[in-house]
C-alpha positions as CSV (number, residue, x, y, z in Angstrom):
1,M,24.0,-27.5,-22.9
2,T,21.9,-24.7,-24.2
3,P,20.6,-21.7,-22.3
4,A,17.1,-23.3,-22.4
5,N,18.1,-26.3,-20.1
6,F,20.7,-24.6,-17.8
7,Q,18.5,-25.3,-14.9
8,Q,19.6,-29.0,-14.6
9,L,23.2,-27.9,-14.0
10,A,22.2,-25.2,-11.6
11,N,20.2,-27.7,-9.6
12,F,23.1,-30.1,-9.4
13,I,25.5,-27.4,-8.2
14,W,22.9,-26.3,-5.7
15,S,22.6,-29.9,-4.4
16,V,26.3,-30.0,-3.5
17,A,25.6,-27.3,-0.9
18,D,23.9,-30.0,1.2
19,L,27.4,-31.2,2.1
20,L,27.9,-27.9,4.0
21,R,25.0,-28.5,6.4
22,G,26.4,-28.4,9.9
23,P,29.4,-26.2,9.7
24,Y,27.3,-23.6,7.8
25,R,23.8,-22.3,7.9
26,P,21.9,-22.1,4.6
27,P,22.4,-18.3,4.3
28,Q,26.2,-19.0,4.5
29,Y,26.4,-21.6,1.8
30,E,27.3,-18.9,-0.8
31,R,30.6,-18.3,0.9
32,V,31.8,-21.6,-0.4
33,M,29.7,-22.4,-3.4
34,L,30.1,-19.2,-5.4
35,P,33.9,-19.1,-5.2
36,L,34.2,-22.8,-6.0
37,T,31.9,-22.4,-9.0
38,V,34.1,-19.6,-10.2
39,L,37.2,-21.7,-9.7
40,R,35.8,-24.7,-11.4
41,R,34.7,-22.7,-14.4
42,F,38.1,-21.0,-14.7
43,D,39.8,-24.5,-14.4
44,A,37.7,-25.8,-17.3
45,V,38.2,-22.7,-19.4
46,L,42.0,-22.7,-18.9
47,A,42.4,-26.5,-19.5
48,L,43.0,-26.2,-23.3
49,T,46.2,-24.0,-23.1
50,K,47.3,-25.1,-19.6
51,D,50.4,-26.9,-20.8
52,T,51.5,-24.0,-23.0
53,V,51.1,-21.6,-20.1
54,L,53.1,-23.8,-17.8
55,K,56.0,-24.2,-20.2
56,R,56.2,-20.4,-20.8
57,Y,55.9,-19.7,-17.1
58,N,59.0,-21.8,-16.4
59,T,61.0,-19.4,-18.6
60,L,59.5,-16.2,-17.1
61,K,58.9,-17.0,-13.4
62,D,61.9,-15.0,-12.3
63,K,60.8,-11.9,-14.2
64,D,58.7,-9.0,-13.1
65,P,55.2,-10.3,-12.1
66,Q,53.4,-7.7,-14.2
67,L,55.4,-8.8,-17.3
68,V,54.6,-12.5,-16.5
69,D,50.9,-11.7,-16.3
70,R,50.8,-9.8,-19.5
71,V,52.5,-12.5,-21.5
72,L,50.6,-15.5,-20.0
73,N,47.2,-13.7,-20.2
74,E,47.7,-13.6,-23.9
75,L,48.8,-17.2,-24.1
76,A,45.8,-18.6,-22.3
77,K,43.1,-18.9,-25.0
78,D,39.6,-20.2,-25.5
79,D,38.5,-22.8,-28.1
80,D,38.3,-20.1,-30.8
81,G,41.9,-18.9,-30.2
82,N,41.0,-15.7,-28.5
83,P,43.1,-14.6,-25.4
84,L,41.2,-15.0,-22.2
85,G,42.8,-12.2,-20.3
86,F,43.7,-14.3,-17.3
87,H,45.7,-17.5,-16.6
88,N,46.8,-20.0,-13.9
89,H,50.4,-21.1,-13.7
90,S,50.0,-23.6,-10.9
91,Q,50.9,-27.2,-11.7
92,L,47.6,-28.1,-10.0
93,D,44.1,-28.4,-11.3
94,F,40.9,-29.8,-9.9
95,R,41.7,-33.4,-10.9
96,K,45.1,-33.2,-9.2
97,L,43.5,-31.6,-6.1
98,K,41.1,-34.6,-5.9
99,G,44.0,-37.0,-6.2
100,D,45.7,-35.9,-3.0
101,P,43.1,-35.8,-0.2
102,D,45.7,-35.5,2.6
103,N,46.9,-32.1,1.3
104,I,43.8,-30.8,-0.2
105,G,43.7,-27.5,1.9
106,R,47.3,-26.5,1.2
107,H,47.2,-27.4,-2.4
108,L,43.9,-25.5,-3.0
109,V,45.5,-22.4,-1.6
110,D,48.6,-22.9,-3.9
111,Y,46.3,-23.4,-6.8
112,I,44.4,-20.1,-6.1
113,N,47.8,-18.3,-5.7
114,G,48.7,-19.4,-9.2
115,F,46.1,-17.3,-10.9
116,S,46.9,-14.0,-12.6
117,E,46.6,-10.8,-10.5
118,N,43.2,-9.8,-11.9
119,V,41.6,-13.1,-10.8
120,R,43.5,-13.1,-7.4
121,K,42.2,-9.6,-6.7
122,I,38.6,-10.9,-7.2
123,L,39.2,-14.1,-5.1
124,E,40.7,-12.1,-2.3
125,R,37.4,-10.3,-1.9
126,F,35.6,-13.7,-1.4
127,E,38.0,-14.2,1.6
128,F,37.9,-17.9,0.6
129,E,41.0,-18.9,2.4
130,K,39.1,-18.5,5.7
131,E,36.5,-20.9,4.4
132,I,39.1,-23.4,3.3
133,E,40.4,-23.6,6.9
134,K,36.9,-23.9,8.2
135,L,36.0,-26.7,5.8
136,E,39.2,-28.6,6.6
137,E,38.4,-28.4,10.3
138,A,34.9,-29.8,9.6
139,N,36.4,-32.5,7.3
140,R,34.2,-31.3,4.4
141,L,36.7,-29.7,2.0
142,Y,37.7,-32.8,0.1
143,Q,34.1,-33.9,-0.3
144,V,33.0,-30.6,-1.7
145,V,36.0,-30.2,-4.1
146,S,35.5,-33.8,-5.3
147,Q,31.9,-33.0,-6.1
148,F,32.9,-29.9,-8.1
149,T,35.5,-32.0,-10.0
150,E,32.7,-34.1,-11.4
151,I,30.9,-31.0,-12.7
152,D,31.9,-30.5,-16.4
153,L,31.9,-26.7,-16.9
154,H,34.1,-26.7,-20.0
155,P,33.0,-24.2,-22.6
156,R,32.4,-27.0,-25.1
157,H,29.7,-28.3,-22.8
158,V,28.6,-25.1,-21.1
159,D,29.0,-21.9,-23.2
160,N,29.5,-18.5,-21.7
161,I,25.8,-17.5,-22.0
162,T,24.6,-20.7,-20.3
163,M,27.3,-20.4,-17.6
164,G,26.2,-16.8,-17.0
165,L,22.6,-18.0,-16.5
166,V,23.8,-20.7,-14.1
167,F,25.8,-18.3,-12.1
168,E,23.0,-15.8,-11.9
169,D,20.6,-18.5,-10.8
170,L,22.9,-19.6,-8.0
171,I,23.3,-16.0,-6.9
172,R,19.5,-15.5,-6.8
173,R,19.0,-18.7,-4.8
174,F,21.7,-18.0,-2.2
175,N,20.5,-14.4,-1.8
176,E,16.9,-15.6,-1.3
177,A,18.1,-18.2,1.2
178,A,19.7,-15.3,3.1
179,N,16.5,-13.3,2.9
180,E,17.2,-11.3,6.0
181,T,20.1,-9.5,4.2
182,A,19.4,-10.1,0.5
183,G,18.0,-6.7,-0.1
184,D,21.4,-5.2,0.7
185,H,22.9,-6.6,-2.5
186,F,20.1,-8.2,-4.4
187,T,17.2,-6.7,-6.2
188,P,14.2,-9.0,-7.0
189,R,14.5,-10.1,-10.6
190,E,11.1,-9.0,-11.6
191,V,11.9,-5.4,-10.4
192,I,15.1,-5.5,-12.5
193,R,13.1,-6.7,-15.5
194,L,10.7,-3.8,-15.2
195,M,13.6,-1.3,-14.7
196,V,15.4,-2.7,-17.8
197,N,12.1,-2.5,-19.8
198,L,11.6,1.2,-18.8
199,L,15.2,2.0,-19.6
200,L,15.6,0.2,-22.9
201,E,12.2,-0.3,-24.6
202,P,12.0,3.3,-25.8
203,D,15.3,2.8,-27.7
204,T,14.3,-0.5,-29.3
205,K,14.8,0.8,-32.8
206,V,18.4,2.0,-32.1
207,L,19.3,-1.1,-30.0
208,T,18.3,-3.5,-32.8
209,Q,20.4,-1.9,-35.4
210,E,23.3,-3.9,-36.8
211,G,26.7,-3.2,-35.2
212,V,25.3,-1.1,-32.3
213,I,27.7,-0.7,-29.4
214,V,26.1,0.0,-25.9
215,T,27.7,1.0,-22.6
216,I,25.8,0.3,-19.4
217,C,26.9,1.3,-15.8
218,D,25.6,0.3,-12.4
219,P,27.4,2.4,-9.7
220,A,26.0,0.2,-6.9
221,C,26.1,-3.1,-8.8
222,G,25.9,-5.5,-5.9
223,T,26.2,-9.0,-7.4
224,G,25.6,-7.6,-10.9
225,G,22.0,-8.6,-11.5
226,M,21.0,-5.4,-13.2
227,L,23.9,-5.5,-15.6
228,A,23.2,-9.1,-16.4
229,E,19.5,-8.5,-17.0
230,S,20.3,-5.5,-19.3
231,Q,22.7,-7.7,-21.3
232,N,20.0,-10.4,-21.5
233,W,17.4,-7.9,-22.8
234,I,19.8,-6.5,-25.5
235,R,20.9,-10.1,-26.5
236,A,17.3,-11.2,-26.8
237,H,16.6,-8.2,-29.2
238,N,19.9,-8.1,-31.0
239,E,22.4,-11.0,-30.7
240,H,25.0,-9.1,-32.7
241,A,25.0,-6.0,-30.4
242,T,28.2,-5.3,-28.5
243,V,27.4,-4.6,-24.9
244,K,30.0,-3.2,-22.5
245,V,29.0,-3.2,-18.8
246,F,30.7,-1.3,-16.0
247,G,29.9,-1.6,-12.3
248,Q,31.3,-0.6,-8.9
249,D,30.4,-1.8,-5.4
250,Y,31.8,-1.3,-1.8
251,N,30.8,-4.7,-0.5
252,P,33.8,-7.1,-1.0
253,R,31.8,-10.3,-1.5
254,S,29.3,-8.6,-3.9
255,Y,32.1,-7.1,-5.9
256,A,33.8,-10.5,-6.2
257,V,30.6,-12.2,-7.4
258,A,29.9,-9.5,-10.0
259,A,33.5,-9.4,-11.2
260,S,33.6,-13.2,-11.5
261,D,30.4,-13.2,-13.5
262,L,32.1,-11.0,-16.1
263,L,35.1,-13.2,-16.4
264,I,32.9,-16.3,-16.6
265,K,30.9,-14.7,-19.5
266,G,34.1,-13.7,-21.2
267,H,33.5,-10.0,-21.3
268,R,37.0,-8.6,-21.7
269,D,35.8,-5.0,-22.6
270,S,33.7,-4.7,-19.4
271,R,34.8,-3.9,-15.9
272,I,33.7,-4.3,-12.3
273,E,35.6,-2.3,-9.8
274,Y,35.8,-2.3,-6.0
275,G,35.5,0.9,-4.0
276,N,33.2,3.6,-2.6
277,T,31.3,5.1,-5.5
278,L,30.7,8.4,-3.7
279,T,34.3,9.1,-2.8
280,N,36.4,6.9,-5.1
281,D,34.8,6.9,-8.5
282,Q,36.5,4.1,-10.5
283,F,35.3,5.5,-13.9
284,P,36.1,9.2,-13.4
285,D,36.2,10.3,-17.0
286,M,33.7,7.9,-18.5
287,H,30.1,8.5,-19.7
288,F,27.6,5.8,-20.4
289,D,24.5,5.2,-22.7
290,Y,22.5,3.7,-19.9
291,L,22.8,3.7,-16.1
292,L,20.7,1.8,-13.5
293,A,21.1,1.2,-9.8
294,N,19.5,0.2,-6.6
295,P,21.4,2.2,-4.0
296,P,21.1,1.5,-0.3
297,F,17.9,2.7,1.3
298,G,18.3,5.2,4.1
299,V,22.0,4.6,4.6
300,D,23.8,7.6,6.0
301,W,26.9,9.1,4.4
302,K,28.6,10.3,7.6
303,G,31.8,8.5,6.7
304,E,32.0,10.3,3.4
305,K,30.9,13.7,4.6
306,K,34.3,15.3,5.2
307,E,35.7,14.1,1.9
308,I,32.7,15.2,-0.1
309,E,32.5,18.6,1.5
310,R,36.1,19.3,0.6
311,L,35.2,19.1,-3.1
312,P,34.3,22.3,-4.9
313,N,31.2,20.5,-6.0
314,F,29.8,17.0,-6.0
315,R,29.9,15.6,-9.5
316,G,29.1,18.9,-11.0
317,Y,26.2,19.7,-8.7
318,N,26.8,22.9,-6.8
319,G,23.7,23.0,-4.6
320,K,22.9,21.9,-1.1
321,L,23.5,18.3,-0.3
322,P,21.0,16.0,1.4
323,R,20.9,15.3,5.1
324,I,23.5,13.0,6.5
325,N,21.1,10.2,7.3
326,D,20.2,9.3,3.7
327,G,22.6,9.5,0.9
328,A,20.5,7.8,-1.8
329,L,20.1,11.0,-3.9
330,L,23.9,11.4,-4.0
331,F,24.0,8.2,-6.1
332,L,21.5,9.8,-8.5
333,V,23.6,13.0,-8.8
334,H,26.6,10.7,-9.5
335,M,24.7,8.9,-12.2
336,I,23.6,12.2,-13.8
337,A,27.3,13.2,-14.0
338,K,27.8,10.2,-16.2
339,Y,25.3,11.3,-18.8
340,Q,26.6,11.2,-22.4
341,P,26.3,14.7,-23.8
342,W,23.3,15.1,-26.0
343,K,22.8,16.9,-29.3
344,S,20.0,15.9,-31.7
345,G,21.2,14.1,-34.7
346,N,24.8,13.9,-33.5
347,R,26.1,10.4,-33.1
348,D,28.9,11.5,-30.9
349,K,26.4,13.1,-28.4
350,P,23.7,10.4,-28.1
351,G,22.5,11.3,-24.6
352,S,21.7,8.8,-21.8
353,R,18.9,7.2,-19.9
354,I,18.8,6.3,-16.1
355,A,16.6,4.0,-14.0
356,I,17.1,3.9,-10.3
357,V,15.2,2.4,-7.3
358,F,14.4,4.6,-4.3
359,N,12.2,4.3,-1.3
360,G,9.7,7.1,-0.7
361,S,12.1,9.5,1.0
362,P,13.7,11.1,-2.1
363,L,10.2,12.0,-3.3
364,F,9.2,14.4,-0.6
365,T,11.7,14.5,2.3
366,G,12.9,18.0,3.1
367,G,11.1,21.3,2.6
368,A,12.0,24.2,0.3
369,G,15.7,25.0,0.4
370,S,16.7,21.6,1.9
371,G,19.3,19.5,0.1
372,E,16.7,16.9,-1.0
373,S,14.4,19.6,-2.4
374,E,17.2,21.4,-4.1
375,I,18.3,18.2,-5.9
376,R,14.8,17.5,-7.0
377,R,14.6,21.1,-8.2
378,W,17.9,20.8,-10.1
379,I,16.7,17.6,-11.8
380,I,13.2,18.8,-12.7
381,E,14.2,22.3,-13.9
382,H,16.7,20.7,-16.2
383,D,13.8,18.5,-17.5
384,W,15.6,15.3,-16.8
385,L,12.8,13.4,-14.9
386,E,10.8,11.4,-17.3
387,A,8.6,9.0,-15.1
388,I,8.2,7.5,-11.7
389,V,6.6,4.1,-11.0
390,A,5.3,3.3,-7.6
391,L,5.8,-0.4,-6.8
392,P,3.8,-2.5,-4.4
393,E,4.9,-2.8,-0.8
394,Q,6.6,-6.1,0.4
395,M,8.5,-6.5,-2.8
396,F,12.0,-6.6,-1.3
397,Y,13.7,-9.2,0.9
398,N,14.8,-7.0,3.7
399,T,12.1,-4.3,3.8
400,G,8.4,-4.2,3.4
401,I,8.2,-0.4,2.6
402,G,7.0,1.1,-0.6
403,T,9.6,1.6,-3.4
404,F,9.7,3.7,-6.6
405,I,11.5,3.4,-9.9
406,W,12.7,6.8,-11.3
407,V,13.4,7.1,-15.0
408,L,15.5,10.0,-16.2
409,S,17.0,11.1,-19.5
410,N,18.8,14.1,-20.9
411,R,17.3,13.3,-24.3
412,K,13.5,13.2,-23.7
413,E,11.3,12.6,-26.7
414,Q,9.6,15.7,-28.0
415,H,6.2,14.7,-26.6
416,R,7.7,14.2,-23.2
417,K,9.5,17.5,-22.9
418,G,8.3,19.5,-19.9
419,K,6.3,16.5,-18.7
420,I,6.6,13.9,-15.9
421,Q,4.6,10.7,-15.9
422,L,3.5,9.0,-12.6
423,I,2.4,5.4,-12.8
424,D,0.7,3.8,-9.7
425,A,1.5,0.1,-9.7
426,R,1.0,-0.4,-6.0
427,E,-2.0,-2.7,-6.4
428,R,-0.6,-4.8,-9.3
429,F,1.1,-7.4,-7.2
430,T,0.6,-11.2,-7.1
431,P,0.9,-12.8,-3.6
432,M,3.7,-15.3,-3.2
433,K,2.9,-18.8,-2.0
434,R,5.8,-18.6,0.4
435,S,7.3,-15.4,1.7
436,L,11.1,-14.8,1.6
437,G,12.0,-12.5,4.4
438,N,9.9,-9.4,3.9
439,K,9.1,-10.3,0.3
440,R,5.6,-11.5,0.1
441,R,4.6,-10.1,-3.3
442,Y,5.9,-10.1,-6.9
443,L,5.1,-8.6,-10.3
444,D,4.1,-11.1,-12.8
445,E,4.8,-10.8,-16.5
446,T,1.4,-9.3,-17.3
447,A,1.9,-6.5,-14.8
448,I,5.4,-5.8,-16.1
449,N,4.2,-5.6,-19.7
450,E,1.2,-3.4,-18.8
451,I,3.4,-0.9,-16.9
452,T,6.0,-0.9,-19.8
453,Q,3.2,-0.2,-22.3
454,E,1.7,2.6,-20.2
455,H,5.1,4.2,-20.0
456,G,5.8,3.8,-23.7
457,E,2.5,5.2,-24.8
458,L,2.4,8.0,-22.1
459,D,-1.1,6.8,-21.1
460,E,-3.5,8.8,-19.1
461,S,-5.7,6.7,-16.8
462,K,-6.6,6.1,-13.2
463,V,-3.2,4.6,-12.6
464,S,-1.1,6.7,-15.0
465,K,-1.1,10.5,-15.0
466,V,1.0,13.1,-16.8
467,F,1.9,16.4,-15.2
468,D,3.8,19.5,-16.2
469,N,7.2,19.9,-14.5
470,A,5.9,23.0,-12.7
471,D,3.1,21.0,-11.1
472,F,5.6,19.6,-8.5
473,G,7.1,23.0,-7.7
474,Y,6.0,25.4,-5.0
475,R,6.9,28.5,-3.2
476,R,7.3,28.4,0.6
477,V,5.9,31.7,1.8
478,T,5.7,32.8,5.5
479,I,2.3,34.0,6.7
480,Q,2.2,36.4,9.7
481,R,-0.6,37.6,11.9
482,P,-0.5,40.6,14.2
483,L,0.5,40.5,17.8
484,R,-2.5,41.6,20.0
485,L,-1.9,42.6,23.6
486,H,-4.0,43.9,26.4
487,F,-2.4,46.0,29.2
488,Q,-3.1,46.0,32.9
489,I,-1.1,47.0,36.0
490,T,-1.5,44.4,38.7
491,E,0.2,44.1,42.0
492,D,1.9,40.9,40.9
493,A,3.1,42.4,37.6
494,K,4.3,45.6,39.4
495,E,6.3,43.6,41.9
496,R,8.0,41.5,39.2
497,Y,9.0,44.6,37.2
498,L,10.3,46.5,40.2
499,D,12.4,43.4,41.3
500,S,14.3,43.9,38.0
501,C,14.1,47.7,37.8
502,P,13.8,49.1,41.3
503,E,15.1,52.5,40.1
504,L,11.9,53.0,38.1
505,I,9.5,52.8,41.1
506,D,8.5,56.5,40.8
507,A,7.9,56.1,37.1
508,V,5.7,53.0,37.5
509,L,3.7,54.7,40.3
510,A,3.1,57.7,38.0
511,V,1.9,55.4,35.2
512,E,-0.3,53.5,37.7
513,E,-1.8,56.8,39.0
514,A,-2.7,57.9,35.5
515,L,-4.0,54.6,34.1
516,G,-5.2,52.9,37.2
517,G,-5.7,49.1,37.4
518,E,-8.0,48.9,34.5
519,S,-7.5,46.5,31.5
520,Y,-6.8,48.2,28.1
521,D,-7.1,46.4,24.8
522,D,-5.1,48.8,22.7
523,W,-1.4,48.6,23.6
524,N,-0.6,51.3,21.0
525,T,-2.6,54.0,22.8
526,V,-1.4,52.8,26.2
527,W,2.2,53.0,25.1
528,D,1.9,56.5,23.7
529,E,0.4,57.5,27.0
530,V,3.1,55.8,29.1
531,Q,5.8,57.5,27.0
532,K,4.2,60.9,27.7
533,I,3.9,60.2,31.4
534,V,7.6,59.1,31.8
535,K,8.8,62.0,29.7
536,A,6.9,64.5,31.9
537,L,8.5,63.3,35.1
538,P,10.4,65.9,37.2
539,D,14.1,66.0,36.6
540,D,14.9,64.5,39.9
541,V,12.8,61.4,39.1
542,E,14.5,58.7,37.1
543,G,12.9,57.7,33.8
544,W,14.0,55.4,31.0
545,T,17.8,55.0,30.9
546,K,19.4,55.8,27.6
547,G,21.0,53.2,25.4
548,A,20.7,49.4,25.6
549,K,19.7,49.5,29.2
550,G,16.8,51.8,28.5
551,T,15.7,49.5,25.6
552,A,15.7,46.5,28.0
553,Q,13.7,48.5,30.5
554,K,11.0,49.3,27.9
555,K,10.9,45.7,26.6
556,L,10.5,44.3,30.1
557,F,7.8,46.8,30.9
558,R,5.7,45.5,28.0
559,D,6.5,41.8,28.8
560,V,5.4,42.2,32.4
561,F,2.3,44.3,32.1
562,T,0.8,42.8,28.9
563,E,-0.7,39.5,27.9
564,V,-1.7,38.2,24.4
565,D,-5.4,38.6,23.8
566,P,-7.0,37.6,20.5
567,E,-9.7,40.3,21.1
568,A,-7.2,43.1,21.6
569,K,-6.2,45.5,18.9
570,P,-3.0,44.8,16.8
571,V,0.3,46.1,18.0
572,I,1.7,48.7,15.5
573,A,5.4,48.2,14.7
574,K,5.9,51.0,12.2
575,R,4.0,54.0,10.8
576,S,5.1,55.8,7.6
577,K,3.7,57.9,4.8
578,S,1.9,56.0,2.1
579,G,4.3,57.3,-0.5
580,D,7.3,55.9,1.5
581,N,6.1,52.3,1.1
582,P,5.1,51.7,-2.5
583,I,4.9,48.1,-3.8
584,S,8.1,47.8,-5.8
585,S,7.6,46.9,-9.4
586,T,10.5,44.4,-9.1
587,L,9.0,42.6,-6.1
588,F,7.3,40.0,-8.3
589,P,9.1,40.2,-11.7
590,N,8.3,36.7,-12.8
591,Q,4.6,36.9,-12.1
592,T,1.5,38.5,-13.4
593,L,-0.2,40.0,-10.4
594,P,-4.0,39.6,-10.2
595,E,-6.3,42.6,-10.7
596,Q,-7.0,43.4,-7.1
597,T,-7.9,46.6,-5.4
598,A,-4.9,48.5,-4.1
599,E,-6.2,47.9,-0.6
600,D,-6.2,44.1,-1.0
601,L,-2.8,44.2,-2.6
602,Y,-1.3,46.3,0.2
603,T,-2.9,44.5,3.1
604,T,-2.0,41.1,1.7
605,L,1.6,42.3,2.0
606,G,1.2,43.6,5.5
607,L,0.7,47.3,4.7
608,Y,-2.4,48.9,6.3
609,T,-3.7,52.5,6.3
610,D,-4.8,54.5,9.3
611,G,-7.0,56.9,7.4
612,K,-4.4,59.7,7.7
613,N,-2.4,59.0,4.6
614,K,-0.1,56.7,6.5
615,H,0.9,53.1,6.2
616,I,0.8,50.9,9.2
617,Q,2.9,47.7,9.6
618,Y,1.8,45.5,12.5
619,E,4.2,43.5,14.7
620,A,3.9,39.8,14.0
621,D,3.0,37.3,16.7
622,P,5.6,34.6,16.6
623,A,3.2,32.1,18.0
624,L,0.9,32.6,15.0
625,K,3.5,32.4,12.4
626,D,2.7,29.8,9.6
627,V,3.9,28.9,6.2
628,E,2.1,28.1,2.9
629,N,3.3,26.0,0.0
630,I,1.9,27.8,-3.1
631,S,2.1,26.1,-6.5
632,L,4.5,27.7,-9.0
633,K,1.5,27.9,-11.4
634,E,-0.3,30.4,-9.1
635,D,0.6,33.9,-8.0
636,I,0.9,34.2,-4.2
637,I,-1.4,37.2,-3.9
638,S,-4.4,35.4,-5.4
639,Y,-3.7,32.3,-3.3
640,V,-3.5,34.2,0.0
641,L,-6.7,36.1,-0.8
642,R,-8.5,32.9,-1.7
643,E,-7.1,30.3,0.7
644,V,-5.9,32.3,3.7
645,R,-7.7,35.6,4.2
646,P,-11.3,34.2,4.3
647,Y,-10.3,32.2,7.4
648,V,-7.8,34.6,9.0
649,A,-8.7,38.1,7.9
650,D,-5.7,39.7,9.5
651,A,-3.0,37.5,7.9
652,W,-0.4,38.9,5.6
653,I,2.6,37.7,3.6
654,D,5.9,38.2,5.3
655,R,7.9,40.1,2.6
656,T,11.2,39.1,4.2
657,S,10.4,35.5,3.2
658,L,10.3,36.3,-0.5
659,D,13.7,35.1,-1.7
660,E,15.2,37.7,-4.0
661,Q,17.4,35.0,-5.6
662,D,14.2,33.4,-6.9
663,G,12.8,36.6,-8.3
664,G,10.9,37.6,-5.2
665,I,8.5,34.7,-5.4
666,G,9.4,32.9,-2.1
667,K,11.7,30.1,-1.4
668,V,11.2,27.4,-4.2
669,G,10.8,23.7,-3.4
670,Y,9.9,20.6,-5.3
671,E,8.2,17.4,-4.0
672,I,6.3,14.5,-5.6
673,N,3.4,13.2,-3.5
674,F,1.9,10.0,-5.0
675,N,-0.8,9.7,-2.3
676,R,-2.1,13.1,-3.1
677,E,-2.1,12.6,-6.9
678,F,-3.8,9.2,-6.8
679,F,-6.1,9.6,-3.8
680,H,-9.6,8.4,-4.4
681,Y,-12.2,9.7,-2.0
682,Q,-14.4,7.1,-0.6
683,P,-17.6,8.6,1.0
684,P,-18.5,7.2,4.3
685,R,-21.5,4.8,4.5
686,A,-24.9,6.2,5.4
687,L,-25.6,6.3,9.2
688,A,-28.8,4.4,8.6
689,D,-26.9,1.5,7.1
690,I,-24.4,1.4,10.0
691,D,-27.3,1.6,12.6
692,G,-29.1,-1.2,10.8
693,E,-26.0,-3.4,11.0
694,L,-25.5,-2.7,14.7
695,E,-29.1,-3.4,15.5
696,A,-28.8,-6.8,13.7
697,V,-25.7,-7.6,15.7
698,E,-27.5,-6.7,18.9
699,H,-30.4,-9.0,18.0
700,R,-28.0,-11.8,17.3
701,I,-26.3,-11.4,20.6
702,M,-29.6,-11.3,22.5
703,N,-30.7,-14.5,20.8
704,L,-27.5,-16.2,21.7
705,L,-27.8,-15.1,25.3
706,Q,-31.4,-16.3,25.4
707,E,-30.4,-19.7,24.2
708,V,-27.8,-20.0,27.0
709,T,-30.2,-18.9,29.7
710,E,-32.9,-21.2,28.6
């Protein structure tokens, strides 16, 4: 059988699943069919040297199991005489299992236990013994095993490439049948094809060279679809290339499927490992040429938090980590840690490329200084982000939300350095005739090829735009406005104050006698007068208490007798000589300040003059506090004078919000907003057109009513 007609075999194996109807629902068929397919393939592959292995096992069975495995794994060989790397020392095979229907369950378990440790470790993750018991109870086990016995999966009939295609096809079908959970461990094949194209196409010249060796890793490999598709792409372009794939997954069944796929295809130099990628990296000292992944969307990392926070850094990243409710970006940090070092022209430092699928959250979640923003900043300021492709909604089996493919590299081509390409493919879908869970759309080959070409050529169009790295960075600057208070002594306010400070009754009466019950719009003048009145009280009349209590009395006095009034004059917080408050030359060391008048510069920074050679700083109103995100390409003074001051003339930049660690330019953040970059304004229709349509509808309704009444 050739790879071109593998579908016939896949269809036959799929048809055997009908025997499971009743004890199993269609989404559960894979629990039986996938491990049996693996077992039948292994049974056929091992048949050639089965007798040799059994004879040698009889002489070694009392020895150390690890020694037995090493010896027998070398004895078990394929048709070309190459060691398979696994064996089975049970006296049983599928033909003998079929010949004893009364003991089929017990014998099948014994047969599985006869495999070498590496295969048993995989089969344990299938938890197949539970299914054997269930099938026996339902009287279906013998029927299913008998059907599989009739399937010829010997390498002479089905080579490794074809068997890999059959297995991949079965995985796809079972995952699509279980569409409510398929997205947890299965990425639609057309999305994988696009990812692989974006990842590998730029390196076509290198990958088609004779003798090339390629390493590929998927740290969230699921059932191994991305690794398989990457191998297929390279094989289609260079059948002599050596491809080594490595994967890890935390889902036992997914791991078992992916690991079985490798053994079925005969990849001895490749590895699939089981474990939590974030806390138990199974490839700690390895680096790879290519990495790709579809990590879980929006899954929290609460279970890993304590262990990760105990580390001095996370995979070499020393910044703030993302919020606990979404750990997707942690997978990207992990993948970046697996970069091959890069040095131009050095074969030992070839660099790496990454493709990863995210939902929209990693693009813009978290403001400046948050973990998400800091990871984006780390990536973009290292110039690793090459492109992002926005996919259509309703592309995945278990979610209808929009998704994005990020492409990264530590060896960008020269014309891409300092640039990020955004490709909007959200409208390039083809509707499916029948939905699979939430998947109602797919990318056809034309769309995949167009997107690949746009990426390769760095096209500029309505759906493909190229930006500088700095276009996605901004400074988060706090904008303040002055507190404005009016003052008035009322009976209610006086009563409230004296309830808390009865000892100040004489002082309050003295202030009331001097100021009366009028309303004043300048708290500064009033407070100066109040201070003079209290200070002039006779020695036998209690005034402000010294220390913390006195401070509290003064604060309460203002709180009780004032109210915020937008028409009142600003409250002065501090006065000082102009020479005492120069604008430091180091305040904005990384920016060229605009040529503004000194007054504009000072007032924008909250320094006002009172006409007496003094600077005034107003007290900020916390209710009016706001923030502005200002592009890294623009100085903050010009921005505030243009975008803020014309609308709120009394606003100023809170200098305490300017982060000294970032050169006095405000807290830096990064976000990528596709909607903003690809928004197309659609002007509303003319009112006359809308009125005309409404009038036509009214006439039609009146005519219908007239027909009814007549």
